[in-house]
C-alpha positions as CSV (number, residue, x, y, z in Angstrom):
1,M,-58.4,-19.5,-46.7
2,D,-56.7,-19.2,-50.0
3,T,-52.9,-19.6,-50.5
4,K,-52.3,-15.8,-50.6
5,N,-54.0,-15.2,-47.3
6,K,-52.2,-18.1,-45.7
7,L,-48.9,-16.8,-46.9
8,T,-49.8,-13.3,-45.5
9,L,-50.8,-14.9,-42.1
10,Y,-47.6,-16.9,-41.9
11,M,-45.4,-13.9,-42.8
12,G,-47.3,-11.8,-40.1
13,I,-46.6,-14.5,-37.5
14,F,-43.0,-14.7,-38.5
15,Y,-42.5,-10.9,-38.2
16,L,-44.3,-11.0,-34.9
17,I,-41.9,-13.6,-33.6
18,I,-38.9,-11.6,-34.8
19,I,-40.2,-8.5,-33.1
20,L,-40.8,-10.4,-29.9
21,L,-37.2,-11.8,-30.0
22,F,-35.7,-8.4,-30.5
23,G,-37.9,-7.1,-27.7
24,L,-36.7,-9.8,-25.3
25,I,-33.0,-9.0,-26.3
26,I,-33.5,-5.3,-25.6
27,I,-35.3,-6.0,-22.3
28,N,-32.5,-8.3,-21.3
29,E,-29.8,-5.7,-22.1
30,K,-31.7,-3.0,-20.2
31,K,-32.1,-5.4,-17.3
32,S,-28.4,-6.0,-17.2
33,D,-27.8,-2.2,-17.4
34,F,-30.0,-1.8,-14.4
35,I,-28.8,-4.9,-12.4
36,I,-25.0,-4.9,-13.0
37,P,-24.3,-1.6,-11.2
38,K,-26.2,-2.8,-8.2
39,I,-24.4,-6.2,-8.2
40,R,-21.1,-4.4,-8.6
41,K,-21.7,-2.3,-5.6
42,K,-22.7,-5.3,-3.6
43,L,-19.6,-7.3,-4.6
44,I,-17.3,-4.4,-3.8
45,S,-19.0,-3.9,-0.4
46,Y,-18.6,-7.7,0.2
47,T,-14.9,-7.5,-0.7
48,E,-14.1,-4.5,1.4
49,E,-15.9,-5.7,4.4
50,K,-14.3,-9.2,4.2
51,Y,-10.7,-8.3,3.4
52,N,-10.3,-4.6,4.2
53,N,-7.4,-4.2,1.7
54,K,-6.5,-0.8,0.4
55,E,-4.4,-2.3,-2.4
56,F,-7.5,-3.4,-4.4
57,K,-8.8,-2.0,-7.6
58,Y,-12.0,-3.2,-9.3
59,E,-12.7,-3.9,-12.9
60,K,-16.1,-4.1,-14.7
61,V,-18.6,-6.8,-13.7
62,K,-19.0,-9.4,-16.4
63,N,-22.2,-11.4,-16.9
64,K,-22.4,-14.9,-18.2
65,N,-25.6,-17.0,-18.0
66,E,-26.9,-15.0,-15.0
67,K,-23.5,-15.4,-13.2
68,Y,-21.8,-12.1,-12.4
69,Y,-18.0,-11.9,-12.0
70,L,-15.9,-9.0,-10.6
71,K,-12.2,-9.1,-11.1
72,V,-10.3,-7.6,-8.1
73,V,-6.8,-6.6,-8.9
74,S,-3.8,-5.6,-6.8
75,K,-2.6,-2.0,-7.3
76,L,0.9,-3.4,-7.0
77,N,0.7,-5.8,-9.9
78,N,-2.0,-6.3,-12.5
79,N,-1.2,-10.1,-12.6
80,L,-2.2,-10.6,-9.0
81,Y,-6.0,-10.8,-8.7
82,F,-9.0,-12.8,-7.7
83,I,-12.6,-13.2,-8.8
84,V,-15.7,-12.5,-6.8
85,K,-18.8,-14.3,-8.1
86,Y,-22.5,-13.5,-7.6
87,Q,-24.9,-16.3,-8.4
88,D,-28.4,-17.1,-7.1
89,N,-28.1,-14.4,-4.4
90,K,-24.9,-15.9,-3.1
91,I,-21.4,-14.5,-3.2
92,S,-18.1,-16.5,-3.4
93,D,-14.5,-15.6,-4.2
94,T,-11.1,-17.1,-5.1
95,Y,-9.2,-14.8,-2.8
96,K,-7.2,-17.5,-0.8
97,K,-5.8,-19.4,-3.8
98,D,-5.5,-16.7,-6.4
99,Y,-4.5,-13.7,-4.3
100,L,-3.3,-14.7,-0.9
101,E,-1.3,-17.6,-2.2
102,G,-0.5,-15.8,-5.5
103,A,-1.7,-18.5,-8.0
104,T,-2.5,-15.9,-10.7
105,I,0.9,-14.2,-10.6
106,N,2.6,-17.6,-10.4
107,K,0.7,-18.7,-13.5
108,Y,1.7,-15.5,-15.3
109,M,5.4,-15.7,-14.4
110,S,5.5,-19.4,-15.4
111,K,4.0,-18.6,-18.8
112,K,6.3,-15.6,-19.4
113,M,9.4,-17.6,-18.4
114,N,8.5,-20.6,-20.6
115,N,7.8,-18.3,-23.6
116,Y,11.3,-16.7,-23.0
117,I,13.1,-20.1,-23.1
118,K,10.8,-21.7,-25.7
119,K,13.2,-21.3,-28.6
120,D,16.1,-23.0,-26.7
121,I,13.8,-25.8,-25.4
122,T,12.8,-26.9,-28.9
123,S,16.4,-27.8,-29.6
124,S,16.4,-30.3,-26.7
125,T,13.5,-32.4,-27.9
126,D,15.8,-35.3,-28.6
127,I,16.7,-35.4,-24.9
128,Y,13.6,-34.3,-23.0
129,N,9.9,-35.0,-23.3
130,K,9.3,-32.0,-21.0
131,Y,11.4,-29.1,-19.8
132,E,9.4,-26.3,-18.3
133,V,9.4,-23.7,-15.5
134,E,6.7,-23.7,-12.9
135,Y,6.3,-21.0,-10.2
136,N,4.5,-22.6,-7.3
137,T,5.8,-20.8,-4.2
138,K,2.9,-19.5,-2.1
139,L,3.0,-15.8,-1.8
140,N,1.9,-15.9,1.9
141,D,4.8,-18.2,2.7
142,C,7.3,-15.6,1.5
143,T,9.2,-13.0,3.5
144,N,8.2,-9.4,2.8
145,I,11.4,-8.9,0.9
146,V,10.8,-11.8,-1.4
147,K,7.1,-11.0,-1.8
148,E,8.0,-7.4,-2.9
149,K,10.4,-8.8,-5.5
150,I,7.8,-11.2,-6.8
151,L,5.3,-8.4,-7.2
152,K,8.0,-6.6,-9.2
153,E,8.3,-9.8,-11.3
154,D,12.0,-10.4,-10.5
155,Y,12.8,-13.5,-12.6
156,T,16.2,-13.9,-11.0
157,L,14.7,-15.2,-7.8
158,P,15.5,-18.9,-7.3
159,I,11.9,-19.8,-6.2
160,Y,10.7,-21.8,-9.1
161,T,10.7,-25.5,-10.0
162,I,11.9,-26.9,-13.3
163,N,9.7,-29.9,-14.4
164,I,11.7,-32.3,-16.6
165,E,10.9,-35.6,-18.2
166,T,13.8,-37.5,-19.9
167,K,13.2,-39.8,-22.8
168,Y,15.5,-42.5,-21.6
169,Y,17.9,-43.4,-18.8
170,N,19.6,-46.4,-17.2
171,F,21.6,-46.6,-14.0
172,S,24.9,-46.5,-15.9
173,N,24.3,-43.1,-17.4
174,I,22.4,-41.4,-14.5
175,K,25.3,-39.2,-13.6
176,D,25.5,-37.9,-17.2
177,I,21.7,-37.3,-17.1
178,F,22.1,-35.0,-14.0
179,L,25.1,-33.2,-15.3
180,G,23.3,-32.7,-18.6
181,I,20.3,-31.2,-16.8
182,S,22.6,-28.9,-14.7
183,N,24.5,-27.7,-17.7
184,Y,21.4,-27.2,-19.8
185,T,19.9,-25.1,-17.1
186,K,23.0,-23.0,-16.9
187,K,22.9,-22.5,-20.6
188,L,19.4,-21.1,-20.3
189,N,20.6,-18.8,-17.5
190,L,18.1,-20.3,-15.1
191,N,18.5,-20.6,-11.4
192,P,15.7,-22.8,-10.0
193,K,15.0,-23.7,-6.4
194,N,14.6,-27.4,-7.3
195,Y,13.8,-29.9,-10.0
196,N,10.9,-32.3,-10.4
197,I,12.5,-34.9,-12.7
198,T,10.8,-37.9,-14.3
199,L,13.4,-40.5,-15.5
200,N,12.0,-43.0,-18.1
201,N,13.8,-46.3,-18.1
202,T,12.7,-47.9,-21.4
203,E,14.7,-51.1,-20.7
204,N,12.7,-51.7,-17.5
205,I,9.7,-49.5,-17.1
206,S,9.3,-50.5,-13.4
207,K,12.6,-48.7,-12.8
208,S,11.3,-45.5,-14.1
209,M,11.2,-42.9,-11.3
210,N,10.3,-39.4,-10.2
211,L,12.6,-37.2,-8.1
212,L,12.2,-33.9,-6.3
213,I,15.6,-32.5,-5.7
214,D,17.1,-29.1,-4.9
215,N,19.3,-27.5,-7.5
216,D,22.2,-26.9,-5.2
217,I,22.3,-30.6,-4.2
218,I,22.8,-31.6,-7.9
219,V,25.4,-28.9,-8.4
220,N,27.4,-29.6,-5.2
221,N,26.8,-33.3,-4.3
222,I,26.4,-35.0,-7.6
223,D,28.4,-38.2,-6.7
224,E,26.4,-38.8,-3.5
225,V,23.2,-38.1,-5.3
226,V,24.0,-40.8,-7.9
227,I,24.8,-43.3,-5.1
228,A,21.6,-42.4,-3.2
229,I,19.4,-42.9,-6.3
230,T,21.2,-45.9,-7.8
231,N,21.1,-47.8,-4.5
232,N,17.9,-46.3,-3.2
233,N,19.9,-45.4,-0.1
234,Q,17.4,-43.9,2.3
235,L,20.1,-42.4,4.6
236,L,21.5,-40.3,1.7
237,L,18.1,-39.6,0.3
238,N,17.0,-38.2,3.6
239,K,20.3,-36.4,4.2
240,Y,19.8,-34.4,0.9
241,N,16.0,-34.2,1.2
242,I,15.6,-36.1,-2.1
243,K,12.1,-37.4,-2.6
244,L,12.2,-40.5,-4.8
245,K,9.2,-42.5,-6.1
246,Y,9.3,-45.4,-8.5
247,L,6.7,-45.3,-11.3
248,N,4.6,-47.8,-13.2
């Protein structure tokens, strides 16, 4: 076979492969067009039978690597939703964590609040390694009144935690640290339920600690809080429900 005929043969094989690839792509797209409506119907039926909730609305099914996802959204708030997944003829969902406990709306409200205070936070980088808002209250643990306000995204509710990590502390300035946190929080017009505070002691890293403490305890009982933490006084720690853990 001469060179010209070889070239023609190779070009023919190349075009044949291209045609086959395009054909497979088209077949796959048509297959999805045929399968997705059936899967969507199956996923909606599964959801309605399992949860019987009239507040649901359903988005389009998305396909990724033969896994099919249906986003089920609350009619009361688009940021409260869960995912129903179909894979290998099995159906699973994220209802409990994402919808019942409200993980998706918590995540959204945390992000929105942190974006709101971001400009002010950048001015505090000489004091804090971290200062951020986290919504982690489970929706199914809330009263109906509070749940309704959350679904309306009421950011004035004191149901969130402020996570803070200080750059430095020692026992002699711990009161100033807490007063600084309280004043800075007021400056940002925040009203948290509690604080999750990590205090870094760069003079003695084994004295670094983590605290979980309610906002009103810092505001109203600062002197006893300082005594409790400085002396690791278990009676006072228990009295004010302060959870203290030494780090490192």
